[in-house]
N, C-alpha and C positions, 0 to 999 in steps of 0.2 A: 443486684440487677447491671449484667453486664449491658455497657452501653456499647451501641449502635449503630447508625442513621435509618432501622428498621424499630429500634426499641424509640429513639426517640420519640418520636410518633404517639407511640400508646401511655408515652408520658404526658404530652398533651392533653391524653384522654379524659371527658368528662359526660353523669349518665346522663343519657337526654339528651345530649347536644350531637346535632345530624348536619351535615353541608348536603346532603343530595336529598330535590326532593323527586323522587319515583314514584312513575304514572300505575292504577290495579293494573295487574297483571289479570294479563286477558288469552291466556293462556289457561288453559284443564290441567289440572295439577295429576298427574299420575305420581302412582303407587310402584317406587319401580327395589320394593329394599329384595323382593327373593331375586334378582339378576345380580346383586352384589354381594359375598363374602360376607360374612357376620363383622368378620374382626377392618374392615373397609365401612361399614356403618354408620356415620355420625352420631353421637347419642345425646351430644347438649349443641346448643347453635355456634356458627364462630363464630372467635372472642375475634371483633374488630374494634378498633379505636372507633369512639365517640368526638370528632371535632367536626369545628365548624368549615367552612370552604374556606376562608379567611385564615386561620392560620395553617390548613393546608397548602395553597397555595404561595400561604409564605415561606415556611417549610423547603418548602421541593423550590423554591425561585435561590433561597437560600445555599439550598444544597449545590447546582446551577453553579452560583455565582465561585463556590468556592473549583470549579472546575475548571483548567486551560485548557480551551482550541486557538486555532486558528482567526478564530474571531473576535479573539481578548485579545494577544498580542506573537508578536514576531517568535518563530516557531521553525527555528535556524534545522532541520533533523537530515543531519547529510543521506541519502539514497531513497526516507521517504515521500519526501517532495514537498510539502505541507505550506501550499499555496495557498492566494485568496479562491473560493468556490462566491461565482459572483450571485450575486440575489436573481443575475433575472432567469438563468436555467431555474433556481428553485420554482419561479411563478411561471414560466414554462410548461417543467415538469406536475403542476398541480394543476392542469387547464384539465377539465370534464373529462375530453378527447382519448385524452395522458390518461387520469388520475382513476377512473370510470370504467373503465376495460374491464374485459376479463380474457385469461386465454385463451378459455376454451371458446370461445363464440364465435361462428362461423369465418371463416375471410372474409365475405363479403361485405362485414360488418365492421373488419378495423384495418380498412382498406390505407386509412393516416400511417397509422400506425405500422402497416409494415413499409407503409414510403419512406417513411423516415427511417425504418430500421435497414432499408435498402440502398438508401442513401448517402448511411452514417456508414457501414459496406465501401460502399466507392470512395469517399472519402479518405476514410483509413487506410485502403487499400493507395492510392494515391502517396498520401503521405510515408507512408512506409515500401512505398516501390511495390507491394506486392500486388500480384497478380487477385487474387480475390480476399476477402476476409469473412472470419464467422465469430458474431458478435455471442456463441451461448458462453464462455467461461469468463465464468463474475470473480475474478482475483490473479492478481500475475502469475503465483503458485499454480492456479486452476491450469492455467493459461500457457505456461511450462512447461506441467505433464498432460497438456493438450498436444502442446508443439511435440511433445517425445513420441507419443502413439502413435502421428503422423508418420515422423522420420520410420517409427516400426514396425509398424503394415506396409509403408512404404517400399524398407529391403523386406522384407515379409513377402513380399508381392511380388520381387523380383527373383524369389531363389535363397536368399540368403537369412543367415540370423546371428545377425550384429550384435555385438551383443555391451562392445564398450563405449563410452561418453569420455567427450576430454572437457576438465572443467579447469580452468583458473587458477590460482589461489586469489585472487579476489575477488573473484566471485562473491555474487550475493550467494547469504546460506542455502535458501532456497534451491540453488543450481542441484547441489547435490543431493537432495530432498528428494528433486522430481524424477531426480534420475534413477535414484534405488526403488523407489515409486512404481516407475515405470519397470521394473524388471531391469535395468544396465547396471553395469558397473562403473564404476566412475575413476578417473587417470585424472589426479593433479598436474597441469603445467605453471616448475615455475612463470615466476617475473623477472624481468633483469632489474640490475639498479633504476634503473630511472622509470621500475611501475609499472610495463610493458611485458603482452605473453614474451619469449622466450620462443624467439622461430625455430634457432639451433634443437630446441628442448622435444621440443612440441614437432619437428621431422624423425626425430628418432623415436616417439612414443606413436603418429601415426601407421595406421596401419589397415588392412581389409577387414581387420575383426571392429575399428571405426564407423561409430550409426552418427556420432554428430560430436562439432565442439561448439560448447555449448559459450557465447560470449555476450559480450555488451559493450558496446562503444560510444560515446566515449566509456571505457570501464568505470569500475569503482571508484576509484583514487582520482574520480573526475579528469584521465589523462586521454587525448583520442590515441587510438591501436594505427599507430601511422603507416602499420609495413597487413593493414587490411587486407590489403589485392591478394598480396602475395599469400597471406594466410590461407585466405579461400581458394588458392590455385589449389595449393598441399593438401588439403579437405579435399577438397571435389575429384583429385589424382588419385585419391587415394578411393576413391565411388563413396565417402561422406555426404555429411548434409553441414551446414552451418548455421546454427538455431541464434538469431538475436532476440534478450533481454531487454525491452526495451522500459526497463523504468526508468531508465537515463535519456527520455529523446527530447529529454525538455533543451539538448543542446544542436541539436541537428537541423529538428521544424523550418524547410525552405530552405534549409540549408546544403542537407544533402539529405540521401534516404537509405536503409540499412539492402536493400535493392542495389544499389546503386555499389554495396559497398561488398556485393557479391552473395550477400544472404538470404538462404532459401523459405528458410523460417519466422517467424517475426509474433514477438509479443507485446501488445502495446501496455502499458496501464491510466484508464481516465482515470482513474484517482488520482494521478500522478497529472501527468502531464495535461489531459485533462481539465482540469480543475473542477472535477465534479468528488466529492464528500467518502470521506474518507470511511466516515460513522467510530462506530468504536470496534475498530475490526473486519469494520462492511458495514454494509455493505457496500460490493467495487464490482470490477470489469475487467479484464483481461482480454478482451480481444486478440484471435491470432489468422497474420496473416502468410496466405503460400505464396510459392512460383507455382506457375503453369503445367510443372507435372507432379503437382502434390492435391492437385482440388481435388481429383475421386474421392480422397481420404479426411475429407470438413468435414466434422462431425454433422450428423442432421437432428433439424430440416435445414436445409440453406434457404434460405429468401430469396427469388427468383420475382425476374417481372419479366412476363408473357404479354407480350403487348400493350394494352393498360391497362393490366391487373396486375398485383404481384398476390404471392402461393407457400407454401411454406412445401420446399418439396425432398422427403424422404428416402425415396427411389433413389439411395445409393449404394450399389451393392459394393463398393470396396470402402466408403466408409470406417470410421471407428467409433462412431454411433451418439449417442448422446452423451454432453457431457453435463449439464445442466434440466435442469425443470424446467417445462414452458423453452423460454429463447429467453437465455438469460436473468441480470437486473436490467430492466425497461424503463425504469425509473432511472435511472444511473445515466443508459444509452441516451437518455433524451435529452441529460443536462450536456450531452458531450456532444451535442449534435446540436443544442443550443450555439455553447462555450466557438466548435466551429464554424460556426455561419457565419456569429458574429464578428470574429476574429478576422474571417480571411485570407487568401493564401497569404499577402502581407503582412496586419497581423502577428502570426503564430511564424512569421520569421521574425520579427522584429520582437516575441518574445524568446526566439536563443537568444540576440542579438545583448538585447537586456539581462538575461539572468546568465552569459556568459560574464558580461561586463561588471557585471556585481561582484558576482564569484572574484575574479580578479580582482576588484577593489576593495573585496571587503581580508582578502589575499595578499594582500601587497601592506596593509596594516598593520598585518596580526604578526608576519613572519620574522618581524624582527625583533618581538619579543616571544613567540614558544617557535620550536624546530621545524624547517617547514623540508620532510625527505624526499621530497621531489618539486627544484623549486619552477620548473619549468611552466610557462602558461598553461595553469588548467580550462575546463572546461566550463559547465555549469556547477561546479561541485568542488571539492578540494578538501584534501585528512593535513592536519597539522599534526605532530607529537608530541606530548608533558613530558619528554623524559629529561627535561632540562630542568626542569619544574620536582620528577623526580628524587634528580640529582639530593632536590633539598626536603624530601620527606615527605613529598604532596603528590600524589596521583590525577589521574583526572579524572577520577570520580570525584574529591570534593573539588577541583575546579567549576563540575557542572552545580554540585549542592550546593557551593556559591556561590553559582550564579542565578538560584532561587530567591535570594535576599534580590536581586535585583530584576524581577519579574518576569526573566529571559527561563523562555522552555531550554533544555541545555539542548549541544544537538547531538550526535550518534557520537560512540563513547565507544573506543574498546574496540572500532572495526574500520577497513577492513583489518582483518590479526597479521596480516603481510605488515604493519606499521607498529609498533610497539606503544603505549600509551595513547594513543591511536585517538584524537578530534574529529570528525568529519562533518560539515560544514556548506550548506547549500541555503544561501543569502533569497529564491528564487526573485523571478522572473518581477512582481509585485508588489516587494519593500521601497519606501521611500529611503534614498540616500540622508537623510535626517536617522531614520533606526536602524541600516547598516553602521553611519555612524555611530550610533547610540551602544548598540551593541557591540563596537569593535573597542570604547572609550571601558566599556567592564572589563574585557578581557583584561585588556590593557594594565586597568588599573587592577585585576585580576594577582598578573603576573605579578606586580610589583607587591601586592602586599604579604607574594609566597614569600619574595624577598627580604622585604622587610620584616614580617607575625605571619609564620604560616602559618599559626594553631588559629588564627581567624576565619580560614579559608580548611584547617583541618576540622575547627566543629563546625562547619556549616554545616542547614543554613540555620540559619540565626531569629527569623521571620516569617519561616511557614508555621502554619499549624499543627502540624507533625513535625519533629523533626526529622534526623536521622537512624533511618528504618534497620535493624540488624538483617538485610539483605541473604548474609549467607542462609539464615533460619525462617529467613520467607523462602528458600526455592525450596529446604529441605524440607521443612515440616509446614507448607502453607496450606493458608485455611479456605479453606474450602466454600462453604454454608455459610450461614450467619449462625452465632453460635444459639440453640434452641434455649428458654430463658422463660423464668416465672414470673408473670410480668402484676404487678398489683398496680391496681390503675388509679389507685386511693391516695397515692402517695408518690415522689418520685425518687425511691428509693436505688 
């Protein structure tokens, strides 16, 4: 029998053992067999495992303990910002007035929820330097697409059919993907040897067909684009818009805003900067802010305050329409609101100061053992290169696998694409110096192992439940469903 996590629960099964005690059904039984095709009607009872509640709890608790998350240990994923999710946020999101309402309720029965959303919009507008914010997009990538559709409609309304979006070569991979989905052609802007946008090349590529330049600042290498004011002027003189990828807002809170830099459109990842959980690839939130001239194009409904009453207004003729069912991921928005109000302006500024301090401290400890392609001061994250180790026969992937033996989640590897054997590290502001030192000590130990006995690293991981996978085969021949097997419940075959 093929062993899977699903099959293990069947192996525990014994006849007539039960972990549930359901009440008698008080709903009249109705025969619907004539409503379905015959081949879809079950001829026998469903084959379900028969186990006790204690067995079930232990089984899934054991599985959860095999998972790794930000509550288990250090998670230095560059660009992803895996910081601690305060439990206060969870408590507030579970208040009945938030957790037990329904989006189809009349507006006058959910005034508290609408007030929270309206106030969060205003807070994020101040933080981003924008005139107005929509909370609808449920992820950073959807925020990107929303912002680009706003840009598209803006140009169209002005009688222009601009088709080109400029994107730096160090950008997040979602940038070109979002631009393509929005119907634009993408043009890559190269970086200088210092890791910044090549302004001379930008001047050559920008023209009257440029709809927008997508940029994040600090950029994906963790470096501040010092020429941002000039960059904004170049794009605006050509009639284009400047789009801010706010996945990297951790370094600017309370220090500056995209609005001050000259950006027209901003998305903010609440599941990064504002401590809401990533979940298993979601749920997330990617609110979008815009300058005054772009407000008419925001998604509907827009939350507005009319005297002392909050309303959902969908009467906006230039709007790009609705981009998410209901009004975004409400529970995530509650968590972000709680975080912003808990921290306050001074607290958010301290977040950035600590994030930048932690990144530079860790970078300084590691750059004598790994190549540092950009030695200047970084912001909230930085990129090292494993090219020195590659010359000794060890790849960045091997280093990542070895980290697993020490209980650390590896940093982002092989990204951005313009750094050979890249190791992208973001320690976040929520970690202690002891944690940073522990990670640095481990990275230094691995560098020494590579010099003395590289096979230790090449054969890693040594301590995990599952060893190294064949990642090429997993990519080309993925198993996308649990194998269907004939289960013999009377033995452990």
